[in-house]
C-alpha positions as CSV (number, residue, x, y, z in Angstrom):
1,M,-43.8,-28.4,41.0
2,M,-43.8,-24.8,42.2
3,N,-40.0,-24.7,42.1
4,R,-39.9,-25.7,38.5
5,L,-42.5,-23.1,37.6
6,L,-40.4,-20.4,39.3
7,L,-37.2,-21.6,37.6
8,F,-39.0,-21.6,34.2
9,L,-40.3,-18.1,34.7
10,A,-36.9,-16.8,35.8
11,L,-35.2,-18.3,32.7
12,L,-37.9,-16.9,30.5
13,S,-37.5,-13.4,31.9
14,F,-33.7,-13.5,31.6
15,S,-33.9,-14.8,28.0
16,N,-36.0,-11.8,27.1
17,L,-33.4,-9.4,28.6
18,F,-30.6,-10.9,26.4
19,S,-32.7,-11.2,23.3
20,Q,-33.3,-7.5,23.0
21,Q,-29.7,-6.7,21.9
22,P,-27.7,-9.8,21.2
23,Y,-24.7,-7.9,19.9
24,G,-24.5,-5.0,22.3
25,V,-25.3,-1.4,21.4
26,Q,-26.4,-1.1,17.8
27,R,-25.8,1.7,15.2
28,G,-28.0,4.7,15.8
29,Q,-28.3,4.1,19.6
30,R,-26.6,6.1,22.2
31,G,-23.2,4.8,23.1
32,Y,-22.5,3.2,19.7
33,V,-18.9,3.2,18.8
34,P,-18.1,2.4,15.1
35,P,-15.5,-0.4,14.5
36,P,-11.9,0.7,14.1
37,K,-10.6,1.4,10.6
38,F,-7.6,-0.6,9.8
39,E,-4.5,1.1,8.4
40,S,-3.8,-0.1,4.9
41,S,-0.1,0.5,5.2
42,V,0.1,-2.4,7.7
43,Y,-0.7,-4.8,4.9
44,I,2.4,-4.6,2.7
45,T,2.2,-7.2,-0.1
46,T,4.9,-8.8,-2.1
47,I,5.5,-7.7,-5.7
48,D,6.3,-9.6,-8.9
49,S,10.0,-8.8,-9.5
50,Y,9.8,-9.2,-13.3
51,E,6.6,-7.2,-13.7
52,E,8.2,-4.3,-11.7
53,L,11.3,-4.7,-13.8
54,N,9.3,-4.4,-17.0
55,K,7.8,-1.2,-15.7
56,T,11.0,0.4,-14.5
57,L,13.7,-0.6,-16.9
58,P,12.4,0.8,-20.2
59,K,11.8,4.2,-18.5
60,C,15.3,4.2,-17.1
61,V,16.9,3.3,-20.4
62,E,15.0,6.1,-22.1
63,L,15.5,8.6,-19.4
64,F,19.3,8.1,-18.9
65,S,20.1,6.8,-22.4
66,L,21.8,3.7,-21.1
67,D,23.8,1.4,-23.4
68,D,23.4,-2.4,-23.3
69,F,26.1,-3.0,-20.7
70,E,24.6,-0.4,-18.3
71,K,21.1,-1.7,-19.0
72,E,22.2,-5.2,-17.9
73,I,23.8,-3.8,-14.7
74,L,20.7,-1.9,-13.9
75,K,18.5,-4.9,-14.6
76,A,20.6,-7.0,-12.1
77,L,20.4,-4.2,-9.5
78,L,16.7,-3.9,-9.8
79,L,16.0,-7.6,-9.7
80,E,18.2,-7.9,-6.5
81,K,16.3,-5.0,-5.0
82,Y,12.8,-6.4,-5.7
83,E,13.8,-9.9,-4.5
84,N,15.2,-8.5,-1.3
85,Y,12.0,-6.4,-0.9
86,N,9.9,-9.6,-1.1
87,K,12.2,-11.3,1.4
88,I,11.7,-8.5,3.9
89,V,8.0,-8.2,3.4
90,E,7.5,-12.0,3.8
91,K,9.1,-12.0,7.3
92,T,6.1,-12.2,9.5
93,D,8.1,-12.8,12.7
94,S,9.5,-9.2,12.8
95,S,7.4,-6.2,13.7
96,K,6.0,-3.6,11.2
97,Q,8.6,-1.0,12.3
98,A,11.5,-3.4,11.9
99,R,10.3,-4.3,8.4
100,Q,9.9,-0.6,7.5
101,E,13.5,0.1,8.7
102,S,14.8,-2.8,6.6
103,L,12.9,-1.4,3.6
104,K,14.5,2.0,4.1
105,Q,17.9,0.5,4.4
106,L,17.3,-1.5,1.3
107,E,16.4,1.6,-0.6
108,I,19.5,3.4,0.7
109,N,21.8,0.5,-0.4
110,F,20.1,0.4,-3.8
111,V,20.7,4.1,-4.4
112,K,24.3,3.7,-3.3
113,S,24.7,0.9,-5.8
114,L,23.3,3.0,-8.6
115,S,26.5,5.2,-8.4
116,V,28.2,2.5,-10.5
117,I,26.4,3.4,-13.7
118,L,24.7,6.8,-13.0
119,T,26.0,10.2,-12.1
120,P,24.8,11.9,-8.9
121,D,22.4,14.1,-10.9
122,E,21.0,11.1,-12.6
123,I,20.6,9.3,-9.3
124,A,18.6,12.3,-8.0
125,T,16.4,12.2,-11.1
126,F,15.9,8.4,-10.6
127,V,14.8,8.9,-7.0
128,D,12.4,11.6,-7.9
129,T,10.9,9.7,-10.9
130,D,7.5,7.9,-10.4
131,F,7.6,4.6,-12.1
132,S,4.0,3.6,-11.5
133,Q,2.1,3.1,-14.7
134,K,-0.8,5.6,-14.4
135,K,-2.5,6.6,-17.5
136,E,-2.2,10.3,-17.9
137,K,-5.4,11.9,-18.9
138,N,-5.4,15.1,-20.9
139,K,-7.2,17.6,-18.9
140,K,-8.0,20.2,-21.4
141,R,-10.8,22.4,-20.6
142,K,-12.7,24.2,-23.3
143,K,-12.8,27.9,-22.8
144,K,-16.1,29.4,-23.1
145,R,-16.2,32.1,-25.7
146,K,-18.1,35.1,-25.0
147,K,-19.7,36.8,-28.0
148,N,-19.4,40.5,-28.0
149,D,-22.2,42.3,-29.7
150,E,-20.1,45.3,-30.5
């Protein structure tokens, strides 16, 4: 009987120790370390090839004044690039670094293939152009007019 009472008291005292902080040190206490922030560049997602094509192709046709034949060649090159991009991104068995190297190589090969229809100056312009569809806002600031009492 006495043994059971001591065992019960021991279990009761240990349960109080663990119930104080069930998940370790909490925020605001000494020794708290916040959880790590995950790098968003690790999570590269696939893209919709035709959606990207619809963003890029009209700007290229306008920028470089391409005829129909050159437009079709560029369309095929862009589709191939986007599909290869998705294949590389979907490979989960390779490391992040290996995928990034493959994406860089894909971009280099794509730029080389552009030399079929574009001049070197136009290729440089293509590389520097941002094809994301961001709405440009007019940032006009009204100038305050000072009234002179003269």
